[in-house]
Backbone as a printed PyTorch tensor [residue, N CA C, xyz], in Angstrom:
tensor([[[  5.2380,  -7.5860,  55.5530],
         [  6.2270,  -6.7260,  54.2500],
         [  5.6970,  -5.4780,  54.1840]],

        [[  7.0560,  -4.8420,  54.2770],
         [  6.4540,  -3.0060,  53.5300],
         [  6.6920,  -2.8480,  52.0220]],

        [[  5.8450,  -2.2480,  52.0810],
         [  5.5310,  -1.6770,  50.3410],
         [  6.8860,  -0.7520,  50.0000]],

        [[  7.7440,  -0.6650,  49.1720],
         [  8.2250,   0.3430,  48.9450],
         [  7.4430,   0.9210,  47.7180]],

        [[  7.5820,   2.4880,  47.8660],
         [  7.1630,   3.3560,  46.4010],
         [  8.2970,   4.4860,  46.4900]],

        [[  7.7890,   4.5660,  44.9940],
         [  9.1060,   5.4690,  44.6660],
         [  8.8960,   7.3990,  44.8080]],

        [[ 10.0810,   7.3620,  45.3550],
         [  9.7240,   8.8890,  45.5930],
         [  9.8660,  10.6730,  44.6110]],

        [[  8.7040,  10.6030,  44.0860],
         [  8.1780,  11.2410,  43.5390],
         [  7.3990,  12.9520,  44.5470]],

        [[  8.7070,  13.7910,  43.3890],
         [  8.3280,  15.1080,  44.2630],
         [  6.9550,  15.9050,  43.0470]],

        [[  7.0550,  16.8960,  43.6690],
         [  6.0390,  17.8780,  42.8620],
         [  6.2430,  18.5710,  41.7370]],

        [[  7.6290,  18.2440,  41.7130],
         [  8.3410,  19.8010,  40.4050],
         [  8.1320,  18.8010,  39.1890]],

        [[  8.6600,  17.5790,  39.5940],
         [  8.5550,  16.1500,  38.3020],
         [  6.9230,  16.6840,  37.2710]],

        [[  5.8470,  16.8180,  38.3210],
         [  4.3980,  16.8750,  37.1180],
         [  4.1150,  18.2690,  36.7610]],

        [[  3.6260,  18.2050,  35.8610],
         [  3.0240,  19.2560,  35.0390],
         [  2.0390,  19.1380,  33.9220]],

        [[  1.0240,  19.8450,  33.8900],
         [  0.1550,  19.7610,  33.0260],
         [ -0.0100,  20.0280,  32.3030]],

        [[  0.0330,  19.5390,  31.1120],
         [  0.1550,  20.9620,  29.8600],
         [ -1.3330,  20.7440,  28.7830]],

        [[ -1.1710,  21.6350,  28.1670],
         [ -2.7040,  22.2870,  27.4340],
         [ -2.5850,  21.3570,  26.2970]],

        [[ -3.0930,  20.7890,  25.6250],
         [ -3.0280,  20.3560,  23.9830],
         [ -3.8200,  21.1220,  23.1980]],

        [[ -3.5430,  21.2710,  22.1650],
         [ -4.6820,  22.1270,  21.6350],
         [ -5.2180,  21.5180,  20.4810]],

        [[ -6.1010,  22.2870,  19.7470],
         [ -7.0990,  20.4680,  18.8580],
         [ -5.9810,  21.5820,  17.4170]],

        [[ -6.2680,  20.4910,  16.7320],
         [ -5.1010,  19.9940,  15.5570],
         [ -6.4480,  20.6330,  14.4190]],

        [[ -7.8880,  21.8110,  14.9120],
         [ -9.3320,  21.9440,  14.2680],
         [ -8.3390,  23.1560,  13.8690]],

        [[ -7.1930,  23.6080,  14.3560],
         [ -7.3130,  25.3200,  14.9680],
         [ -5.8490,  25.4830,  14.0880]],

        [[ -6.0570,  26.4360,  12.8980],
         [ -5.1840,  26.8680,  12.0350],
         [ -3.3600,  27.9640,  12.4440]],

        [[ -4.6080,  28.3640,  13.6040],
         [ -3.2730,  29.3800,  14.3070],
         [ -3.7440,  28.6670,  15.3680]],

        [[ -2.5080,  29.0850,  16.6000],
         [ -2.4270,  28.9120,  17.8210],
         [ -3.2730,  29.4070,  18.3300]],

        [[ -3.5870,  29.1760,  19.5400],
         [ -4.4330,  30.2300,  20.4390],
         [ -3.7120,  31.1780,  21.0310]],

        [[ -3.9990,  32.3670,  21.3000],
         [ -2.9950,  33.2840,  21.2470],
         [ -3.4060,  33.5270,  22.9390]],

        [[ -1.9320,  33.5870,  23.9600],
         [ -2.2550,  33.6530,  25.2790],
         [ -2.2240,  35.0110,  25.4570]],

        [[ -3.0560,  35.4090,  26.2880],
         [ -3.3710,  36.6030,  27.1870],
         [ -1.9050,  36.7290,  28.4080]],

        [[ -1.8660,  38.7780,  28.4440],
         [ -0.5300,  38.6420,  29.0830],
         [ -1.2030,  38.9710,  30.0810]],

        [[ -1.3070,  38.8680,  31.2830],
         [ -1.7490,  39.7620,  32.3560],
         [ -0.9770,  40.8000,  32.9260]],

        [[ -1.0080,  41.2600,  33.6450],
         [ -0.1400,  42.4250,  34.2030],
         [  0.0170,  41.9270,  35.6740]],

        [[ -0.7610,  40.8280,  36.4840],
         [ -1.4910,  40.7010,  37.4210],
         [  0.2000,  39.6430,  37.8480]],

        [[  0.1920,  39.2500,  39.0300],
         [  1.3520,  38.5880,  39.9950],
         [  1.4300,  36.8620,  39.1620]],

        [[  2.8170,  36.5320,  39.1500],
         [  2.8980,  35.4340,  38.7810],
         [  1.6400,  34.3400,  39.4360]],

        [[  1.1010,  33.2000,  38.5000],
         [  0.9690,  32.0870,  38.0770],
         [  1.7850,  30.9450,  39.1360]],

        [[  1.7310,  30.3070,  40.1640],
         [  2.2600,  29.2290,  40.4310],
         [  1.2390,  28.1620,  40.4560]],

        [[  2.1160,  26.9060,  39.5850],
         [  1.8270,  25.7980,  39.3150],
         [  2.6830,  24.5240,  39.9290]],

        [[  1.8750,  23.9180,  41.5260],
         [  2.5310,  23.0600,  42.2360],
         [  3.2830,  24.2030,  42.8190]],

        [[  5.1470,  23.6100,  42.8570],
         [  5.7720,  24.7020,  43.0500],
         [  6.8600,  25.7980,  42.6420]],

        [[  6.4770,  24.7470,  41.2390],
         [  7.3710,  25.6610,  40.2750],
         [  5.9190,  27.5060,  39.6170]],

        [[  7.1870,  28.4800,  39.7990],
         [  6.2970,  29.8190,  39.3770],
         [  6.2910,  29.9310,  37.8100]],

        [[  5.5280,  30.0480,  37.2880],
         [  5.3670,  30.4310,  35.9300],
         [  5.2210,  31.8200,  35.4950]],

        [[  6.3060,  32.4330,  34.9090],
         [  5.4710,  34.1280,  34.6590],
         [  4.9700,  34.6360,  33.9270]],

        [[  4.0600,  35.1700,  33.8080],
         [  2.7830,  35.4450,  32.4160],
         [  3.5830,  37.1290,  31.8770]],

        [[  4.7430,  37.6940,  31.5870],
         [  5.7040,  38.4420,  30.9620],
         [  4.9500,  38.8230,  29.8520]],

        [[  6.1910,  39.0430,  29.0370],
         [  5.4730,  39.3260,  27.8380],
         [  7.2710,  38.3240,  27.4170]],

        [[  8.3800,  38.6840,  28.4690],
         [  9.2800,  37.4120,  27.7420],
         [  9.4480,  35.9580,  28.2260]],

        [[  8.5710,  35.8640,  29.0480],
         [  7.8500,  34.1860,  29.1620],
         [  6.5990,  34.1320,  28.8550]],

        [[  6.6060,  33.9740,  27.6770],
         [  5.2390,  33.9880,  27.4090],
         [  4.3010,  32.0230,  27.3560]],

        [[  5.5780,  31.1620,  26.7220],
         [  5.3560,  29.2950,  27.0460],
         [  5.6830,  29.2940,  27.9760]],

        [[  5.2010,  27.8900,  28.2530],
         [  5.6220,  27.2570,  30.0630],
         [  6.7890,  26.5630,  29.4140]],

        [[  7.4540,  26.0050,  30.2190],
         [  9.1870,  25.1520,  30.2450],
         [  8.5120,  24.1060,  29.3860]],

        [[  7.5570,  23.2110,  28.7560],
         [  7.1280,  22.3120,  27.9370],
         [  5.9440,  21.9800,  27.7660]],

        [[  6.2980,  23.5040,  26.2840],
         [  5.4860,  23.6210,  25.8620],
         [  5.3480,  22.6460,  24.2530]],

        [[  4.0580,  21.9590,  23.4090],
         [  4.5760,  21.0460,  22.4650],
         [  4.6800,  21.9710,  21.3610]],

        [[  4.7100,  22.9710,  21.2330],
         [  4.3810,  23.5930,  20.0510],
         [  5.8080,  23.3480,  18.9340]],

        [[  6.8310,  23.6520,  19.4910],
         [  8.0210,  23.0940,  18.8680],
         [  7.7980,  21.6420,  18.2920]],

        [[  7.1690,  20.3220,  18.4790],
         [  6.9190,  19.9020,  17.6740],
         [  6.1360,  19.4860,  16.6050]],

        [[  5.0160,  21.0420,  16.5410],
         [  3.7660,  20.8430,  15.8040],
         [  4.6980,  21.4230,  13.9880]],

        [[  4.2080,  20.6810,  13.3480],
         [  4.2890,  21.0730,  11.5080],
         [  3.6060,  22.2330,  11.1670]],

        [[  4.3970,  22.4420,  10.5380],
         [  2.8570,  23.3440,   9.7400],
         [  2.6850,  23.1510,   8.2100]],

        [[  1.0970,  23.2750,   7.9770],
         [  0.1610,  22.6400,   6.8380],
         [  0.5610,  22.7810,   5.6530]],

        [[  1.1940,  23.1440,   4.6100],
         [  1.0350,  23.7680,   3.8660],
         [ -0.3520,  23.2490,   3.1150]],

        [[ -0.2980,  22.0440,   2.5820],
         [ -1.8340,  21.5060,   2.0910],
         [ -2.9180,  20.7430,   3.3260]],

        [[ -3.6620,  20.3030,   2.9310],
         [ -4.7340,  19.8120,   4.1480],
         [ -4.4560,  18.5700,   3.4960]],

        [[ -5.4180,  17.5570,   3.9900],
         [ -4.8750,  16.4440,   4.3280],
         [ -5.7690,  15.4140,   2.6330]],

        [[ -4.8370,  14.7290,   2.7230],
         [ -5.4800,  13.6800,   1.5270],
         [ -5.6830,  12.4070,   1.9650]],

        [[ -7.6020,  12.1780,   2.0360],
         [ -8.3420,  11.6660,   2.7070],
         [ -8.0170,  10.0080,   1.4700]],

        [[ -8.1960,  10.4910,   0.2490],
         [ -8.2720,   9.5790,  -1.1170],
         [ -6.7730,   8.4560,  -0.2010]],

        [[ -5.8420,   9.5790,  -0.5160],
         [ -4.1990,   8.7640,  -0.5140],
         [ -4.1040,   7.3740,   1.3430]],

        [[ -4.5690,   8.2160,   1.8770],
         [ -4.9710,   8.0510,   3.8150],
         [ -5.7990,   6.5040,   3.8250]],

        [[ -7.3220,   7.3290,   3.3390],
         [ -7.9860,   5.3160,   2.5800],
         [ -7.4720,   3.7910,   1.9610]],

        [[ -6.6250,   4.6140,   0.9000],
         [ -6.1100,   3.5460,   0.1430],
         [ -4.4150,   3.0690,   0.9970]],

        [[ -3.8860,   3.9630,   1.5710],
         [ -3.2590,   3.4840,   2.3870],
         [ -3.4220,   2.3040,   3.5250]],

        [[ -4.9430,   2.5030,   3.8450],
         [ -4.9150,   1.6410,   4.8160],
         [ -5.5850,   0.4440,   4.0590]],

        [[ -6.2330,  -0.2050,   2.9990],
         [ -6.5540,  -0.8220,   2.6420],
         [ -5.5750,  -1.3620,   2.1330]],

        [[ -4.3160,  -0.7420,   1.7390],
         [ -2.6380,  -1.3200,   0.7900],
         [ -2.8380,  -2.4970,   2.3560]],

        [[ -2.3120,  -1.4880,   3.7610],
         [ -2.1700,  -2.0470,   5.3450],
         [ -2.8050,  -3.3760,   5.5090]],

        [[ -4.3650,  -3.2000,   5.3940],
         [ -4.7940,  -4.5620,   5.2740],
         [ -4.8130,  -5.0170,   4.9180]],

        [[ -4.5810,  -5.0470,   3.7150],
         [ -4.5330,  -6.1710,   2.5600],
         [ -2.7470,  -6.6550,   3.0210]],

        [[ -2.3460,  -6.2490,   3.3500],
         [ -1.4450,  -6.7350,   3.2670],
         [ -0.7880,  -7.3540,   4.2840]],

        [[ -1.7000,  -6.8480,   6.0540],
         [ -1.7480,  -7.4930,   6.6850],
         [ -2.2120,  -8.8700,   6.6030]],

        [[ -3.7000,  -9.2000,   6.2530],
         [ -4.4490, -10.0450,   6.3870],
         [ -3.5810, -11.6730,   5.5610]],

        [[ -3.1590, -10.7270,   4.2510],
         [ -2.0390, -11.8140,   3.4570],
         [ -0.7720, -12.4200,   4.3150]],

        [[ -0.3150, -11.1850,   5.4740],
         [  0.9590, -11.6310,   6.4530],
         [  0.0950, -13.2510,   7.2240]],

        [[ -1.0060, -12.4920,   7.3980],
         [ -1.3250, -13.7210,   8.0750],
         [ -1.8790, -14.7120,   8.1370]],

        [[ -2.1400, -14.8190,   6.6150],
         [ -2.8030, -16.0440,   5.8440],
         [ -1.6810, -17.0690,   5.6930]],

        [[ -0.1450, -16.4710,   5.2910],
         [  0.4590, -17.1620,   5.0970],
         [  1.4630, -17.6970,   6.0710]],

        [[  1.5830, -16.9740,   7.2530],
         [  1.6040, -17.3570,   8.4340],
         [  0.7500, -18.6250,   9.0420]],

        [[ -0.2240, -18.6750,   8.8520],
         [ -1.1270, -19.5560,   9.3300],
         [ -1.0640, -20.6010,   8.0600]],

        [[ -0.8090, -20.9860,   7.1580],
         [ -0.3020, -21.4030,   6.2710],
         [  0.5690, -22.2610,   6.3680]],

        [[  2.3960, -21.6770,   6.5420],
         [  3.1130, -22.3030,   7.5060],
         [  3.5590, -22.7340,   8.2870]],

        [[  2.5960, -22.3860,   9.5510],
         [  2.2980, -23.6600,  10.6610],
         [  1.6090, -24.4010,  10.1300]],

        [[  0.6380, -24.9250,   9.5380],
         [  0.1890, -25.8380,   9.5300],
         [  1.0610, -26.9700,   8.5020]],

        [[  1.6520, -26.0170,   7.5670],
         [  2.5040, -27.4120,   7.0610],
         [  3.6490, -27.8100,   7.4960]],

        [[  4.1810, -26.7360,   8.6600],
         [  5.1220, -27.3700,   9.7210],
         [  4.5450, -28.1200,  10.5610]],

        [[  3.6620, -28.2330,  10.8430],
         [  3.1750, -29.2750,  11.6510],
         [  3.0210, -30.1970,  11.0970]],

        [[  2.6920, -30.4170,   9.7810],
         [  2.4990, -31.9060,   8.8120],
         [  3.6420, -32.0380,   8.6560]],

        [[  4.4980, -31.9430,   8.2480],
         [  6.0060, -32.3900,   8.1390],
         [  6.6010, -32.8250,   9.6200]],

        [[  6.1630, -32.3160,  10.1890],
         [  6.4930, -32.6310,  11.7260],
         [  5.5770, -34.1040,  12.1360]],

        [[  4.4300, -34.0120,  11.7240],
         [  4.1470, -35.0350,  11.8300],
         [  4.3640, -36.7490,  11.0280]],

        [[  4.4590, -36.2810,   9.7310],
         [  5.2920, -37.0620,   9.1470],
         [  6.8890, -37.5060,   9.2920]],

        [[  7.4350, -36.2850,   9.8740],
         [  8.8960, -37.2410,  10.2290],
         [  8.6980, -37.9940,  11.7160]],

        [[  8.0390, -37.3300,  12.5850],
         [  7.7710, -38.6650,  13.8190],
         [  7.3000, -39.8310,  13.0380]],

        [[  6.3200, -39.8950,  12.1450],
         [  5.9160, -40.8990,  12.3490],
         [  7.2590, -42.1730,  11.2730]],

        [[  8.1560, -41.0130,  10.2580],
         [  9.2280, -41.9470,   9.6130],
         [ 10.2210, -42.3240,  11.0440]],

        [[ 10.5950, -41.4710,  12.0210],
         [ 11.1780, -41.9200,  12.6810],
         [ 10.5710, -42.9770,  14.0020]],

        [[  9.8680, -43.2520,  14.0240],
         [  9.1020, -44.4340,  15.0920],
         [  9.0230, -45.6090,  13.9510]],

        [[  9.6020, -45.8240,  13.0530],
         [  9.8530, -46.7750,  11.8320],
         [  8.4250, -47.3630,  11.4020]],

        [[  7.5650, -46.4860,  10.6240],
         [  6.3100, -47.1320,  10.4080],
         [  6.7320, -46.8750,   9.0080]],

        [[  5.9920, -47.5470,   8.0450],
         [  6.3000, -47.1660,   6.8180],
         [  4.8760, -46.8840,   5.9540]],

        [[  3.9610, -46.8400,   6.5960],
         [  2.7760, -45.8560,   5.9250],
         [  2.4350, -44.3480,   6.6320]],

        [[  3.3700, -43.6370,   6.8530],
         [  3.3530, -42.2500,   6.5610],
         [  3.3720, -41.0090,   5.9320]],

        [[  3.4740, -41.5450,   4.6300],
         [  3.0260, -40.4330,   3.4630],
         [  1.9350, -40.4580,   3.3080]],

        [[  1.1980, -39.6790,   2.8390],
         [  0.1030, -39.4950,   2.4800],
         [  0.0180, -40.1720,   0.8650]],

        [[ -0.7880, -40.9540,   0.7070],
         [ -1.3620, -41.1870,  -1.1270],
         [ -2.1880, -40.7040,  -1.0290]],

        [[ -2.8450, -40.2670,  -2.3490],
         [ -4.0270, -39.2140,  -2.4010],
         [ -4.5000, -40.1400,  -3.9720]],

        [[ -5.6720, -40.3690,  -3.8370],
         [ -6.3760, -41.0730,  -4.5530],
         [ -7.6940, -40.4170,  -5.4680]],

        [[ -7.3520, -41.1220,  -6.5760],
         [ -9.0430, -40.2230,  -7.1500],
         [ -9.7370, -40.9450,  -7.4210]],

        [[-10.5870, -40.8940,  -7.7800],
         [-11.8110, -41.8200,  -7.8320],
         [-11.7050, -42.1190,  -9.4460]],

        [[-11.6440, -43.5310,  -9.8930],
         [-11.7100, -43.5770, -10.7380],
         [-12.9340, -43.8940, -11.4610]],

        [[-13.4750, -43.1320, -12.8860],
         [-15.1650, -43.3770, -13.1420],
         [-15.4590, -43.7530, -14.1580]]])
């Protein structure tokens, strides 16, 4: 049997350089007066009219008016962790109680009479 693979052209693959978030301003791109650089089969011009590649990620960046509030972030993380733990505990309790009710229902449907749990406290 022949393995089928999708046909992929080199025009679809472009590597983008990610800038670190630590810098306050994006790095300045140099303008070369030399010939255009080729990336795979696409030609990217380096003149003043086209300084950004076609798939630049700078349009998704947000300007930072103020710094990160690490205390607020940590409190939010703790609250999210507590909510997740509580939700997990409630889920486990619900699964155990449903299993217990199912056992009792199966016992009753079989016609047995001693299905209900009777809690006996020792008298002293």
